[in-house]
C-alpha positions as CSV (number, residue, x, y, z in Angstrom):
1,X,3.5,5.8,8.3
2,X,0.8,6.6,6.5
3,X,1.3,8.7,2.3
4,X,-0.8,11.9,1.7
5,X,-3.7,10.0,0.2
6,X,-4.2,7.9,2.8
7,X,-3.6,10.4,5.0
8,X,-6.6,12.9,2.9
9,X,-8.6,10.3,2.3
10,X,-8.9,9.4,6.1
11,X,-9.0,13.4,7.3
12,X,-12.7,12.9,4.9
13,X,-15.0,14.6,7.5
14,X,-17.6,12.7,6.1
15,X,-18.3,9.1,6.0
16,X,-17.7,8.2,2.2
17,X,-18.9,5.3,2.6
18,X,-15.5,2.4,1.7
19,X,-15.2,-0.4,3.6
20,X,-11.5,-0.3,2.6
21,X,-9.5,2.8,2.5
22,X,-6.7,1.2,1.3
23,X,-8.3,-0.3,-2.2
24,X,-8.9,3.5,-2.2
25,X,-5.5,5.1,-1.6
26,X,-3.5,1.8,-3.6
27,X,-6.2,3.1,-6.7
28,X,-5.5,6.5,-6.8
29,X,-2.6,6.3,-5.7
30,X,-1.4,3.5,-9.2
31,X,-3.7,5.5,-11.6
32,X,-1.3,8.8,-11.1
33,X,2.1,6.2,-11.2
34,X,-0.1,4.7,-14.3
35,X,-0.6,8.6,-15.8
36,X,3.0,9.8,-14.9
37,X,4.0,6.5,-16.9
38,X,2.5,6.9,-19.5
39,X,3.5,11.0,-20.1
40,X,7.4,9.5,-19.4
41,X,6.5,6.3,-21.9
42,X,5.3,9.2,-25.0
43,X,8.0,12.0,-24.6
44,X,10.7,8.2,-24.4
45,X,9.1,7.6,-27.7
46,X,9.1,11.0,-29.4
47,X,13.1,10.4,-28.8
48,X,13.4,7.1,-30.1
49,X,14.6,6.8,-33.8
50,X,11.7,4.6,-35.1
51,X,9.4,7.2,-34.5
52,X,7.4,5.9,-36.5
53,X,7.1,2.5,-35.2
54,X,6.1,4.3,-32.1
55,X,2.8,6.5,-33.1
56,X,0.3,4.1,-32.5
57,X,1.6,3.6,-28.7
58,X,2.7,8.0,-27.8
59,X,-1.3,8.0,-28.6
60,X,-2.9,5.5,-26.4
61,X,0.2,6.9,-23.7
62,X,-1.7,10.2,-24.0
63,X,-4.9,9.3,-23.4
64,X,-4.1,6.8,-20.9
65,X,-2.5,9.4,-19.0
66,X,-5.7,11.4,-19.6
67,X,-8.2,8.4,-17.9
68,X,-6.2,8.2,-15.4
69,X,-4.9,11.2,-14.0
70,X,-9.3,12.4,-14.6
71,X,-9.7,9.0,-12.5
72,X,-7.9,9.9,-9.6
73,X,-8.9,13.3,-9.5
74,X,-12.7,12.1,-9.6
75,X,-12.1,9.5,-7.4
76,X,-9.9,11.4,-4.3
77,X,-13.0,13.6,-4.6
78,X,-15.5,11.5,-1.4
79,X,-18.4,14.2,-1.4
80,X,-21.3,12.6,-2.5
81,X,-19.2,10.5,-5.3
82,X,-22.3,8.7,-7.8
83,X,-21.4,5.4,-7.4
84,X,-22.7,4.4,-11.6
85,X,-20.8,7.2,-12.6
86,X,-17.6,5.9,-11.0
87,X,-18.4,2.4,-12.1
88,X,-18.4,4.0,-15.6
89,X,-15.0,5.8,-14.6
90,X,-13.3,3.2,-13.6
91,X,-14.5,0.1,-17.0
92,X,-13.1,2.9,-19.5
93,X,-9.9,3.1,-17.3
94,X,-9.3,-0.3,-17.6
95,X,-10.3,-0.6,-20.9
96,X,-7.4,2.6,-21.2
97,X,-4.6,0.8,-18.9
98,X,-5.7,-2.6,-20.8
99,X,-5.1,-1.9,-24.2
100,X,-1.8,0.6,-23.2
101,X,-0.1,-2.1,-21.5
102,X,-0.4,-4.4,-24.6
103,X,0.9,-2.1,-26.7
104,X,3.9,-1.3,-25.2
105,X,4.5,-4.7,-24.1
106,X,4.6,-4.6,-28.7
107,X,7.4,-2.9,-27.8
108,X,9.4,-3.5,-24.2
109,X,11.3,-5.3,-25.3
110,X,13.2,-2.9,-27.0
111,X,12.4,-0.3,-25.5
112,X,12.7,-0.1,-21.5
113,X,10.3,3.3,-20.8
114,X,7.7,1.1,-22.5
115,X,9.0,-2.4,-20.7
116,X,7.9,0.0,-17.5
117,X,4.7,1.7,-18.5
118,X,3.1,-1.7,-19.2
119,X,3.5,-2.2,-15.7
120,X,2.2,-0.1,-13.8
121,X,-0.7,0.0,-16.8
122,X,-0.9,-3.2,-15.4
123,X,-0.9,-2.4,-11.5
124,X,-3.2,0.4,-12.3
125,X,-5.8,-1.7,-14.5
126,X,-5.5,-4.5,-11.8
127,X,-6.5,-2.1,-9.0
128,X,-9.5,-0.3,-10.7
129,X,-10.9,-3.4,-11.6
130,X,-10.8,-4.6,-7.4
131,X,-12.2,-0.4,-7.1
132,X,-14.9,-1.8,-9.0
133,X,-16.3,-4.9,-7.2
134,X,-15.6,-3.1,-4.1
135,X,-18.1,-0.5,-5.9
136,X,-20.6,-3.1,-7.6
137,X,-20.7,-4.8,-4.0
138,X,-22.4,-1.1,-2.3
139,X,-24.6,-0.4,-5.3
140,X,-26.0,-4.5,-4.8
């Protein structure tokens, strides 16, 4: 059964220039999941007794959530998409998901929410890398 994301992507009235709609769907869904996980992790960090040790984690979580949300929304809008701007946004999302995953991994042994967040960040990073390769191929 197709997801809501897939239904919308496949129902687009124009040829959206994406050879692999499944990859786009996965990327959009993983970015949304990463944003949600980062928001939840930041909030959980604020609830921890040693919150002062988690300030960098909270900051990266919130920044990563914003970047992933923006990327998810921009990639969902397919009409007249600019591949160069998509490339730049994907590269930024990769940088933020990497940084956030590294920071959360530092705390993952003590805080389950950080471990879970790092996992979601790595999944989003992987999908962004794969989609970036597709965008770069289309530019050639």
